[in-house]
N, CA, C and O atoms as a GROMACS GRO file, in nm:
protein
  152
    1GLY      N    1   0.746  22.666  17.165
    1GLY     CA    2   0.742  22.797  17.121
    1GLY      C    3   0.753  22.814  16.979
    1GLY      O    4   0.648  22.806  16.915
    2ASP      N    5   0.860  22.835  16.918
    2ASP     CA    6   0.888  22.882  16.791
    2ASP      C    7   0.892  22.781  16.684
    2ASP      O    8   0.905  22.815  16.566
    3GLY      N    9   0.881  22.662  16.719
    3GLY     CA   10   0.874  22.547  16.620
    3GLY      C   11   1.039  22.497  16.565
    3GLY      O   12   1.056  22.429  16.464
    4LYS      N   13   1.143  22.542  16.647
    4LYS     CA   14   1.264  22.503  16.615
    4LYS      C   15   1.308  22.396  16.696
    4LYS      O   16   1.263  22.384  16.810
    5THR      N   17   1.394  22.315  16.649
    5THR     CA   18   1.455  22.197  16.719
    5THR      C   19   1.609  22.229  16.740
    5THR      O   20   1.682  22.264  16.646
    6LEU      N   21   1.645  22.216  16.846
    6LEU     CA   22   1.792  22.246  16.880
    6LEU      C   23   1.852  22.110  16.921
    6LEU      O   24   1.785  22.031  16.988
    7ALA      N   25   1.978  22.082  16.880
    7ALA     CA   26   2.053  21.963  16.939
    7ALA      C   27   2.197  22.006  16.968
    7ALA      O   28   2.262  22.086  16.901
    8GLY      N   29   2.238  21.938  17.082
    8GLY     CA   30   2.370  21.977  17.140
    8GLY      C   31   2.412  21.860  17.231
    8GLY      O   32   2.339  21.770  17.272
    9LEU      N   33   2.549  21.878  17.254
    9LEU     CA   34   2.593  21.806  17.366
    9LEU      C   35   2.635  21.855  17.491
    9LEU      O   36   2.680  21.970  17.488
   10THR      N   37   2.633  21.789  17.618
   10THR     CA   38   2.678  21.859  17.723
   10THR      C   39   2.805  21.777  17.758
   10THR      O   40   2.831  21.669  17.704
   11GLU      N   41   2.878  21.835  17.849
   11GLU     CA   42   3.000  21.759  17.894
   11GLU      C   43   2.970  21.627  17.962
   11GLU      O   44   2.875  21.614  18.040
   12ILE      N   45   3.052  21.534  17.931
   12ILE     CA   46   3.035  21.397  17.978
   12ILE      C   47   3.102  21.392  18.114
   12ILE      O   48   3.215  21.435  18.137
   13THR      N   49   3.015  21.332  18.207
   13THR     CA   50   3.059  21.329  18.340
   13THR      C   51   3.149  21.194  18.351
   13THR      O   52   3.140  21.095  18.278
   14PRO      N   53   3.231  21.211  18.450
   14PRO     CA   54   3.326  21.075  18.477
   14PRO      C   55   3.246  20.947  18.476
   14PRO      O   56   3.286  20.851  18.410
   15ALA      N   57   3.131  20.940  18.548
   15ALA     CA   58   3.052  20.830  18.534
   15ALA      C   59   3.018  20.778  18.382
   15ALA      O   60   3.035  20.662  18.345
   16GLN      N   61   2.968  20.880  18.305
   16GLN     CA   62   2.937  20.846  18.184
   16GLN      C   63   3.050  20.812  18.105
   16GLN      O   64   3.037  20.723  18.022
   17LYS      N   65   3.165  20.873  18.120
   17LYS     CA   66   3.278  20.821  18.045
   17LYS      C   67   3.342  20.693  18.095
   17LYS      O   68   3.422  20.635  18.021
   18SER      N   69   3.316  20.650  18.199
   18SER     CA   70   3.354  20.511  18.226
   18SER      C   71   3.254  20.411  18.180
   18SER      O   72   3.288  20.296  18.154
   19LEU      N   73   3.128  20.453  18.169
   19LEU     CA   74   3.026  20.380  18.088
   19LEU      C   75   3.080  20.324  17.955
   19LEU      O   76   3.089  20.208  17.916
   20PHE      N   77   3.115  20.446  17.893
   20PHE     CA   78   3.149  20.429  17.736
   20PHE      C   79   3.277  20.354  17.733
   20PHE      O   80   3.297  20.269  17.646
   21THR      N   81   3.368  20.382  17.827
   21THR     CA   82   3.501  20.285  17.824
   21THR      C   83   3.457  20.134  17.839
   21THR      O   84   3.488  20.043  17.762
   22ALA      N   85   3.384  20.124  17.947
   22ALA     CA   86   3.349  19.987  17.990
   22ALA      C   87   3.265  19.911  17.868
   22ALA      O   88   3.281  19.790  17.854
   23LEU      N   89   3.183  19.976  17.790
   23LEU     CA   90   3.116  19.905  17.675
   23LEU      C   91   3.199  19.932  17.545
   23LEU      O   92   3.148  19.901  17.437
   24ASP      N   93   3.321  19.986  17.550
   24ASP     CA   94   3.397  19.990  17.447
   24ASP      C   95   3.335  20.077  17.326
   24ASP      O   96   3.336  20.046  17.208
   25LEU      N   97   3.281  20.192  17.382
   25LEU     CA   98   3.211  20.273  17.271
   25LEU      C   99   3.288  20.413  17.272
   25LEU      O  100   3.349  20.451  17.372
   26THR      N  101   3.281  20.484  17.159
   26THR     CA  102   3.355  20.616  17.159
   26THR      C  103   3.238  20.696  17.189
   26THR      O  104   3.128  20.674  17.139
   27PRO      N  105   3.267  20.806  17.284
   27PRO     CA  106   3.149  20.913  17.322
   27PRO      C  107   3.128  20.991  17.186
   27PRO      O  108   3.216  21.004  17.101
   28PRO      N  109   3.010  21.038  17.178
   28PRO     CA  110   2.972  21.113  17.085
   28PRO      C  111   3.036  21.255  17.082
   28PRO      O  112   3.058  21.309  17.190
   29THR      N  113   3.070  21.319  16.963
   29THR     CA  114   3.126  21.449  16.959
   29THR      C  115   3.036  21.542  16.887
   29THR      O  116   2.937  21.491  16.835
   30PRO      N  117   3.052  21.665  16.875
   30PRO     CA  118   2.958  21.761  16.808
   30PRO      C  119   2.940  21.737  16.669
   30PRO      O  120   2.832  21.761  16.614
   31SER      N  121   3.056  21.682  16.596
   31SER     CA  122   3.021  21.638  16.444
   31SER      C  123   2.922  21.538  16.426
   31SER      O  124   2.846  21.532  16.329
   32ASP      N  125   2.923  21.446  16.536
   32ASP     CA  126   2.816  21.340  16.517
   32ASP      C  127   2.670  21.390  16.500
   32ASP      O  128   2.585  21.319  16.446
   33LEU      N  129   2.644  21.509  16.547
   33LEU     CA  130   2.520  21.559  16.552
   33LEU      C  131   2.468  21.594  16.412
   33LEU      O  132   2.348  21.594  16.388
   34ALA      N  133   2.558  21.623  16.323
   34ALA     CA  134   2.517  21.637  16.185
   34ALA      C  135   2.495  21.511  16.110
   34ALA      O  136   2.446  21.515  15.997
   35LYS      N  137   2.533  21.388  16.172
   35LYS     CA  138   2.512  21.265  16.081
   35LYS      C  139   2.375  21.214  16.111
   35LYS      O  140   2.332  21.215  16.227
   36PRO      N  141   2.302  21.168  16.007
   36PRO     CA  142   2.164  21.116  16.021
   36PRO      C  143   2.174  20.980  16.122
   36PRO      O  144   2.271  20.904  16.125
   37VAL      N  145   2.074  20.970  16.190
   37VAL     CA  146   2.070  20.830  16.274
   37VAL      C  147   2.044  20.707  16.197
   37VAL      O  148   2.098  20.600  16.225
   38LEU      N  149   1.952  20.723  16.089
   38LEU     CA  150   1.940  20.595  16.012
   38LEU      C  151   2.033  20.599  15.879
   38LEU      O  152   2.035  20.502  15.803
   0.00000   0.00000   0.00000
């Protein structure tokens, strides 16, 4: 449509949360969206 890109996070499901825990990773937060990937 208008050429704009949107970024956001949805609520993490219990299954996703357990995967982050099993992999010893911190789930992303809205402040992570402002950080560059590279």
